[in-house]
C-alpha positions as CSV (number, residue, x, y, z in Angstrom):
1,M,0.0,0.0,0.0
2,D,2.8,2.4,0.9
3,K,4.4,2.0,-2.5
4,L,1.1,2.4,-4.3
5,F,0.1,5.5,-2.3
6,G,3.6,6.9,-3.0
7,H,2.6,7.5,-6.6
8,S,-0.4,9.6,-5.5
9,A,1.6,11.5,-2.9
10,Q,4.3,12.3,-5.4
11,K,1.7,13.6,-7.9
12,M,0.1,15.8,-5.3
13,R,3.4,17.3,-4.2
14,E,4.4,17.9,-7.8
15,H,1.2,19.9,-8.2
16,G,2.1,22.1,-5.2
17,M,-0.3,20.5,-2.7
18,S,0.3,20.8,1.0
19,E,1.3,18.1,3.4
20,V,-2.1,18.5,5.1
21,A,-3.8,17.6,1.8
22,V,-1.4,14.6,1.3
23,A,-2.1,13.4,4.9
24,Q,-5.8,13.7,4.5
25,F,-5.8,11.7,1.2
26,E,-3.5,9.1,2.7
27,N,-6.2,8.5,5.4
28,L,-8.8,8.0,2.7
29,Y,-6.6,5.8,0.6
30,T,-5.7,3.6,3.5
31,D,-9.4,3.1,4.3
32,W,-10.1,2.2,0.7
33,V,-7.3,-0.4,0.5
34,D,-7.8,-1.8,4.0
35,E,-11.5,-2.8,4.6
36,K,-10.8,-4.0,8.1
37,K,-11.4,-1.9,11.2
38,R,-8.5,0.3,12.3
39,Q,-7.8,2.7,15.2
40,P,-7.7,6.3,13.9
41,Q,-5.3,8.7,15.6
42,C,-8.0,10.8,17.3
43,G,-10.0,7.9,18.8
44,G,-13.1,6.0,17.7
45,M,-13.3,3.3,15.0
46,T,-13.7,3.5,11.3
47,A,-15.3,0.5,9.6
48,S,-16.7,-0.3,6.2
49,Y,-20.2,-0.9,7.7
50,I,-22.0,0.5,10.6
51,R,-24.1,-2.5,11.8
52,E,-27.6,-2.2,13.1
53,S,-26.7,-4.3,16.1
54,D,-24.0,-1.8,17.1
55,I,-26.2,1.3,17.1
56,E,-29.4,2.8,18.5
57,P,-31.9,4.8,16.4
58,L,-32.0,8.6,17.0
59,K,-35.3,9.5,18.7
60,G,-36.9,12.5,20.4
61,V,-35.0,15.2,18.6
62,P,-36.3,18.7,19.7
63,S,-38.1,20.5,16.8
64,F,-37.6,24.1,15.7
65,H,-41.1,24.9,16.7
66,D,-40.5,23.7,20.2
67,I,-37.3,25.7,20.7
68,Y,-38.8,28.8,19.1
69,K,-41.2,29.2,22.0
70,T,-38.3,29.0,24.5
71,I,-36.1,31.7,22.9
72,D,-35.9,35.3,23.9
73,H,-35.7,36.7,20.3
74,E,-34.4,40.1,21.3
75,Q,-31.6,38.4,23.3
76,A,-31.0,36.0,20.4
77,V,-29.5,38.9,18.4
78,H,-26.5,38.8,20.6
79,A,-25.8,35.1,19.8
80,F,-26.4,35.9,16.1
81,A,-23.8,38.7,16.3
82,K,-21.2,36.1,17.3
83,T,-22.1,33.8,14.4
84,A,-20.2,33.5,11.1
85,F,-21.6,31.9,7.9
86,L,-19.8,29.5,5.6
87,K,-21.2,28.2,2.3
88,L,-19.9,25.0,0.6
89,N,-19.5,26.2,-3.0
90,G,-17.1,23.9,-4.8
91,G,-19.6,22.1,-6.9
92,L,-19.8,22.5,-10.7
93,G,-23.2,20.8,-11.2
94,T,-21.7,18.4,-13.7
95,S,-24.6,16.1,-13.2
96,M,-26.8,18.8,-14.8
97,G,-24.3,19.5,-17.6
98,L,-23.0,22.7,-16.0
99,E,-19.4,23.9,-16.5
100,A,-19.4,26.7,-13.9
101,A,-20.3,26.9,-10.3
102,K,-23.8,25.5,-9.6
103,S,-24.4,28.6,-7.5
104,L,-24.4,30.7,-10.7
105,L,-27.4,28.9,-12.0
106,P,-30.5,31.1,-12.3
107,V,-33.3,30.0,-10.0
108,R,-36.1,32.4,-10.6
109,R,-36.9,36.0,-11.4
110,H,-37.5,38.6,-8.7
111,K,-38.5,42.2,-9.4
112,A,-37.5,41.8,-13.1
113,R,-34.1,40.5,-12.1
114,Q,-32.8,37.0,-12.8
115,M,-31.8,35.6,-9.5
116,R,-29.1,32.9,-9.1
117,F,-28.3,30.9,-6.0
118,I,-25.5,33.2,-5.1
119,D,-27.7,36.3,-5.5
120,I,-30.3,34.9,-3.2
121,I,-27.6,33.9,-0.6
122,L,-26.1,37.4,-0.7
123,G,-29.6,38.8,-0.4
124,Q,-30.2,36.7,2.7
125,I,-26.9,37.9,4.3
126,T,-27.4,41.6,3.6
127,T,-31.0,41.6,4.7
128,A,-30.1,40.0,8.1
129,R,-27.2,42.5,8.5
130,D,-29.5,45.5,7.8
131,R,-32.5,44.4,9.8
132,L,-30.7,43.1,12.9
133,G,-27.5,45.1,12.9
134,V,-25.2,42.1,13.0
135,P,-21.9,41.7,11.1
136,L,-22.7,38.1,9.9
137,P,-19.6,37.5,7.7
138,V,-19.9,34.9,5.0
139,T,-17.1,32.8,3.6
140,F,-17.4,30.6,0.5
141,M,-15.4,27.4,0.3
142,N,-14.7,27.3,-3.4
143,S,-12.9,24.9,-5.6
144,F,-10.2,26.0,-8.1
145,R,-13.0,25.7,-10.7
146,T,-15.6,27.9,-8.9
147,S,-13.3,30.5,-7.3
148,K,-13.0,33.0,-10.1
149,D,-16.6,33.1,-11.1
150,T,-17.8,33.3,-7.5
151,M,-15.4,36.1,-6.6
152,N,-16.4,38.1,-9.7
153,V,-20.1,38.0,-8.5
154,L,-19.1,39.2,-5.0
155,K,-17.1,42.1,-6.4
156,K,-19.9,43.3,-8.6
157,N,-22.5,43.2,-5.8
158,H,-22.5,46.7,-4.4
159,H,-24.8,45.8,-1.5
160,F,-22.3,43.2,-0.2
161,V,-19.2,44.6,1.6
162,Q,-16.9,42.5,3.8
163,K,-13.4,43.5,4.9
164,S,-12.1,41.9,8.1
165,I,-13.1,38.2,7.3
166,P,-12.0,36.5,4.0
167,T,-14.8,35.9,1.6
168,Q,-13.4,32.6,0.3
169,I,-11.2,29.7,1.2
170,I,-10.1,27.1,-1.5
171,Q,-10.8,23.4,-0.9
172,H,-8.2,20.8,-1.6
173,Q,-7.9,18.5,-4.7
174,E,-6.9,14.9,-4.8
175,P,-6.1,12.4,-7.6
176,K,-8.8,10.1,-9.1
177,I,-7.6,6.5,-8.5
178,V,-7.7,3.8,-11.2
179,L,-10.0,1.2,-9.8
180,S,-8.0,-1.8,-11.1
181,S,-4.5,-0.7,-10.1
182,G,-4.7,1.8,-7.3
183,L,-2.6,4.3,-9.2
184,P,-3.5,7.9,-9.9
185,V,-5.3,8.1,-13.3
186,E,-3.7,9.7,-16.3
187,F,-5.9,11.5,-18.8
188,P,-3.7,13.5,-21.1
189,D,-6.6,14.7,-23.3
190,N,-7.8,16.8,-20.3
191,P,-5.4,16.7,-17.3
192,E,-8.0,18.6,-15.2
193,L,-10.1,15.4,-15.2
194,E,-7.3,13.6,-13.3
195,W,-8.4,15.5,-10.2
196,C,-11.4,15.7,-8.0
197,P,-12.5,17.3,-4.7
198,P,-12.4,15.2,-1.5
199,G,-16.0,15.8,-0.6
200,H,-17.4,18.4,1.8
201,G,-15.7,16.8,4.7
202,D,-12.6,18.6,3.4
203,I,-14.0,21.7,5.1
204,Y,-12.2,20.8,8.3
205,S,-8.6,20.5,7.0
206,T,-9.2,23.6,4.8
207,L,-10.4,25.6,7.8
208,W,-7.3,24.5,9.7
209,E,-4.8,25.2,6.9
210,T,-6.2,28.6,6.0
211,G,-6.3,29.8,9.6
212,L,-9.9,31.0,9.2
213,L,-10.8,29.7,12.6
214,D,-8.1,31.8,14.3
215,T,-9.2,34.9,12.3
216,L,-12.8,34.4,13.4
217,L,-11.9,34.0,17.0
218,D,-9.7,37.0,16.9
219,Q,-12.6,39.0,15.5
220,G,-14.9,37.9,18.4
221,F,-16.9,35.2,16.6
222,E,-17.8,32.1,18.5
223,Y,-20.1,30.0,16.3
224,L,-19.8,28.9,12.7
225,F,-22.9,27.9,10.6
226,I,-22.0,25.8,7.5
227,S,-24.4,24.7,4.7
228,N,-24.5,23.9,1.0
229,S,-24.8,26.8,-1.5
230,D,-27.5,24.8,-3.4
231,N,-29.7,24.7,-0.3
232,L,-31.5,28.0,-0.3
233,G,-33.5,27.0,2.8
234,A,-30.4,27.0,4.9
235,R,-30.5,30.7,5.7
236,P,-29.1,32.5,8.8
237,S,-31.3,32.0,11.9
238,R,-31.0,33.9,15.2
239,T,-33.3,31.4,16.8
240,L,-31.0,28.5,16.1
241,A,-28.0,30.6,17.0
242,Q,-29.4,31.3,20.4
243,Y,-30.5,27.7,20.9
244,F,-27.0,26.5,20.0
245,E,-25.5,29.0,22.5
246,N,-27.9,28.0,25.2
247,S,-27.1,24.3,24.7
248,G,-23.4,24.8,25.5
249,K,-22.7,21.9,23.0
250,P,-19.8,21.9,20.6
251,F,-21.5,20.5,17.5
252,M,-25.1,20.6,16.2
253,V,-26.6,19.3,13.0
254,E,-30.0,20.2,11.5
255,V,-32.0,17.1,10.7
256,A,-35.4,16.7,9.0
257,K,-38.1,14.1,9.2
258,R,-37.6,11.3,6.6
259,T,-40.2,10.4,4.1
260,E,-40.2,7.4,1.7
261,A,-38.4,9.7,-0.8
262,D,-35.6,10.2,1.7
263,R,-35.1,6.6,2.8
264,K,-31.8,6.1,0.9
265,G,-30.2,9.2,2.4
266,G,-27.7,9.5,5.3
267,H,-29.1,9.5,8.8
268,F,-27.8,9.8,12.3
269,V,-27.6,6.9,14.8
270,R,-26.1,6.5,18.3
271,D,-23.1,4.2,18.7
272,I,-23.9,1.9,21.6
273,K,-20.3,1.5,22.6
274,T,-19.2,5.1,22.7
275,G,-22.6,6.8,23.2
276,R,-21.7,9.3,20.5
277,L,-23.8,10.3,17.5
278,V,-22.7,8.9,14.2
279,L,-23.6,9.7,10.6
280,R,-24.4,6.6,8.7
281,E,-24.5,6.9,4.9
282,M,-26.2,4.2,2.9
283,T,-22.8,3.1,1.6
284,Q,-22.0,2.1,5.2
285,V,-25.1,-0.1,5.4
286,S,-24.6,-3.9,4.9
287,E,-27.1,-5.8,2.8
288,Q,-28.4,-7.5,5.9
289,D,-29.2,-4.2,7.5
290,K,-30.7,-2.4,4.5
291,Q,-34.3,-3.0,5.4
292,D,-33.9,-1.5,8.9
293,A,-31.8,1.4,7.6
294,E,-34.5,2.3,5.1
295,D,-37.3,2.1,7.6
296,V,-38.3,5.7,8.1
297,S,-40.2,4.9,11.3
298,R,-37.2,3.2,12.8
299,H,-34.7,5.9,11.7
300,P,-36.9,9.0,11.4
301,Y,-34.4,11.8,10.7
302,F,-32.1,12.5,7.8
303,N,-29.0,14.7,7.5
304,T,-29.6,18.1,5.9
305,N,-25.9,18.9,5.9
306,S,-26.4,22.1,7.8
307,V,-24.0,22.2,10.8
308,W,-23.4,24.6,13.7
309,I,-20.0,24.4,15.4
310,R,-18.3,26.1,18.3
311,I,-15.2,27.5,16.7
312,D,-12.9,27.0,19.7
313,A,-14.0,23.4,20.1
314,L,-13.3,22.6,16.5
315,R,-9.9,24.3,16.6
316,E,-9.0,22.2,19.6
317,K,-10.1,19.0,18.0
318,L,-8.2,19.8,14.8
319,S,-5.1,20.7,16.8
320,E,-5.2,17.2,18.3
321,C,-5.3,15.7,14.8
322,Q,-2.7,18.0,13.1
323,G,-5.6,19.4,11.0
324,V,-6.8,16.1,9.6
325,L,-9.9,14.5,11.1
326,P,-9.9,10.8,10.2
327,L,-13.4,10.7,8.7
328,P,-14.9,7.5,7.1
329,V,-14.2,7.2,3.4
330,I,-17.0,7.4,0.9
331,R,-16.2,5.6,-2.3
332,N,-17.6,7.3,-5.4
333,Y,-17.2,5.1,-8.5
334,K,-17.1,6.9,-11.8
335,T,-15.1,7.1,-15.1
336,A,-12.2,9.5,-15.7
337,D,-14.4,11.6,-17.9
338,P,-17.8,11.4,-16.1
339,T,-19.6,12.2,-19.4
340,D,-17.9,9.3,-21.3
341,P,-18.5,5.8,-19.8
342,S,-15.8,4.3,-22.1
343,T,-13.0,6.1,-20.3
344,T,-11.0,4.5,-17.4
345,K,-13.0,3.4,-14.4
346,V,-11.9,5.3,-11.3
347,V,-12.8,5.8,-7.7
348,Q,-13.1,9.2,-6.0
349,L,-12.4,9.0,-2.3
350,E,-14.5,11.5,-0.4
351,T,-15.7,12.4,3.1
352,A,-18.9,13.8,4.5
353,M,-19.0,17.0,6.7
354,G,-21.6,15.6,9.1
355,A,-19.5,12.6,9.9
356,A,-17.4,14.8,12.2
357,I,-20.2,14.6,14.7
358,K,-18.7,11.4,16.1
359,F,-15.6,13.2,17.4
360,F,-17.7,15.3,19.9
361,D,-19.1,13.7,23.1
362,D,-22.0,16.1,23.6
363,A,-23.1,16.7,20.0
364,I,-26.8,17.2,19.3
365,C,-29.3,17.4,16.5
366,V,-32.2,19.7,16.0
367,Q,-35.2,18.9,13.8
368,V,-36.1,21.6,11.2
369,D,-38.9,21.9,8.7
370,R,-38.5,21.4,5.0
371,M,-38.4,25.2,4.6
372,R,-34.8,24.9,5.8
373,F,-34.0,22.1,3.4
374,L,-34.5,23.0,-0.3
375,P,-31.6,21.4,-2.2
376,V,-31.3,21.4,-5.9
377,K,-29.3,18.3,-7.0
378,T,-31.1,17.6,-10.3
379,T,-33.3,19.3,-12.9
380,N,-36.3,17.6,-11.2
381,D,-35.5,19.8,-8.1
382,L,-34.9,22.9,-10.3
383,F,-38.3,22.3,-12.0
384,I,-40.1,22.7,-8.6
385,M,-37.9,25.6,-7.5
386,R,-38.7,27.6,-10.6
387,S,-42.4,26.8,-10.5
388,D,-45.3,28.8,-9.0
389,R,-45.0,26.7,-5.9
390,F,-42.4,29.2,-4.7
391,H,-42.4,32.9,-4.0
392,L,-39.1,34.7,-3.4
393,T,-39.8,37.3,-0.7
394,D,-38.1,40.7,-0.3
395,S,-36.1,39.0,2.5
396,Y,-34.8,36.5,-0.1
397,E,-36.7,33.6,1.5
398,M,-38.0,30.8,-0.8
399,E,-41.5,30.7,0.5
400,D,-44.2,28.1,-0.1
401,G,-47.5,27.3,1.7
402,N,-46.6,23.9,3.2
403,Y,-43.3,22.7,1.6
404,D,-45.0,19.5,0.7
405,F,-44.1,19.2,-3.0
406,P,-45.3,17.0,-5.8
407,S,-43.0,14.2,-6.9
408,V,-41.4,15.0,-10.2
409,C,-39.9,12.6,-12.8
410,L,-38.7,14.1,-16.1
411,D,-37.4,11.8,-18.7
412,P,-33.6,11.8,-18.1
413,R,-32.9,11.4,-21.8
414,F,-34.3,14.9,-22.5
415,Y,-34.2,16.9,-19.3
416,T,-31.1,15.9,-17.3
417,Y,-28.8,18.6,-18.7
418,I,-29.6,22.2,-18.1
419,T,-29.4,23.3,-21.8
420,D,-31.9,20.6,-22.8
421,F,-34.1,21.4,-19.9
422,N,-34.2,25.2,-20.7
423,N,-34.9,24.5,-24.3
424,R,-38.0,22.5,-23.5
425,F,-39.4,25.2,-21.2
426,P,-38.9,28.3,-23.4
427,Y,-41.6,30.4,-21.6
428,S,-41.8,29.3,-18.0
429,I,-42.2,26.2,-15.9
430,P,-45.8,24.9,-15.9
431,S,-48.1,25.6,-12.9
432,L,-47.7,22.9,-10.2
433,A,-50.3,24.5,-7.8
434,A,-52.8,21.6,-8.3
435,A,-50.3,18.8,-9.0
436,K,-49.8,15.8,-6.8
437,S,-47.1,14.3,-9.1
438,V,-45.6,15.0,-12.5
439,T,-44.3,12.3,-14.9
440,V,-43.0,13.3,-18.3
441,E,-41.9,10.5,-20.6
442,G,-40.4,11.3,-24.0
443,D,-39.4,14.6,-25.6
444,W,-41.9,17.3,-24.8
445,T,-41.6,21.0,-25.3
446,F,-44.0,23.2,-23.3
447,G,-46.0,26.3,-24.4
448,E,-46.9,29.2,-22.3
449,N,-49.2,29.0,-19.2
450,V,-49.4,25.1,-19.1
451,M,-51.0,23.8,-15.9
452,F,-50.4,20.3,-14.3
453,Y,-53.0,18.9,-12.0
454,G,-53.5,15.6,-10.0
455,D,-51.1,12.8,-11.0
456,A,-50.1,14.4,-14.3
457,V,-48.6,12.1,-17.0
458,L,-47.3,12.7,-20.5
459,E,-46.5,9.5,-22.3
460,D,-43.7,9.1,-24.8
461,R,-45.0,9.5,-28.4
462,G,-41.7,8.3,-29.9
463,K,-41.1,11.7,-31.5
464,P,-40.6,15.4,-30.3
465,S,-44.0,16.6,-29.1
466,Y,-45.5,19.9,-28.0
467,V,-47.9,20.9,-25.2
468,P,-50.0,23.8,-26.5
469,K,-50.3,27.1,-24.8
470,G,-52.8,27.2,-21.9
471,S,-53.2,23.4,-21.8
472,F,-54.2,21.4,-18.7
473,V,-52.2,18.2,-18.2
474,G,-53.6,15.5,-15.8
475,P,-53.7,11.8,-15.3
476,Q,-55.0,11.2,-18.9
477,G,-52.4,13.6,-20.4
478,I,-53.3,16.7,-22.3
479,E,-57.0,17.6,-21.8
480,P,-58.9,18.2,-25.1
481,D,-60.0,21.7,-25.9
482,S,-63.7,20.7,-25.8
483,W,-65.2,19.4,-22.6
């Protein structure tokens, strides 16, 4: 293993990567090669599977509504004033065919302006600053691919000003590994495709290496709220800031109630041996435990990937580990060029941010509503976000009546990539106000003012087809003009 890993370490050093980055990747590489349990340097165990017999389900998590009643909201401003905001912004949205930061993708119009994810995030920040009189600094963790575009947006936004706290940190890179040999992949046609990000768990070593934690502490900040840039529901909250301060705990994760649609997502459990909370991804579930792990009544909460951390506690923990938390490895199997299945099969070794919960004895979870979990991972999600189900308020909140959305399944052959998606909705997204579900099979382009209702279905006609202006689409497809 040492000899094999040496090739990756050499490649990383030749590309100017730090020893912290090399050490972090060595942890992941070791886990990938050695499937047996091992003792990480900071305590605890890392194993391929987290067995149902070794854990207890997480139950009785306090809800946002319960804690809201206990908070002095005028006092909460003081906790909020000690909170910094960090957005994970390294993703390119390649699964949707994007070649720039996903946060630059337009979401919807507001007051005649096209609003992107990043515009809405900055609007949430500046509104909170103005209304509550808090500094609320925000830092974006960019990748080398998203840094330039993101920073250009920040510079052009005249309402956003931030001087004492860096507006970005750059996440690490690591080599993609050839699945058959364990060597770093070579792809001379496009050397950039030889590299990948280490997952959002890389936030911890990046925070350590950039010194951002020290900068925040020196400026009087005590709490750090971290969330994904594609989750517009994860906006700043003085209620949660005050609750976190009152708890005295070092680490808190926002969780939401699982539905059948969420049963394959990561969820938190309690390790019987250590008593600590643990994030269990479905890749860490054995075949024998899959039924229990997907039982939403047994494991009722899923991970929203929104985390609150006491800065001094995280700095202390990272100091013990020389900046590298030994997080469990997530194996992401792809090809060297993700858009070309004929290229070399590789594995990308990643970590999850929420997995750090196991390093803190008194970590807690708080249950939030779906209004704080509005991720966009696919064009199906974007379809709902751009629809009439949402209203973007003057406070830059994505508002809906009950956040109980219809299930959407658009034919992946014609709607997966953003260019194809946009071309098939040249006017606007059809109305979803009366829709329970939407299934589109085949190649359909939509006219203006189309309305879905009930369990709407469009069947594949085997050729490009058109939904006329003003049509109603329901369980029987397009309703005829005459009733």
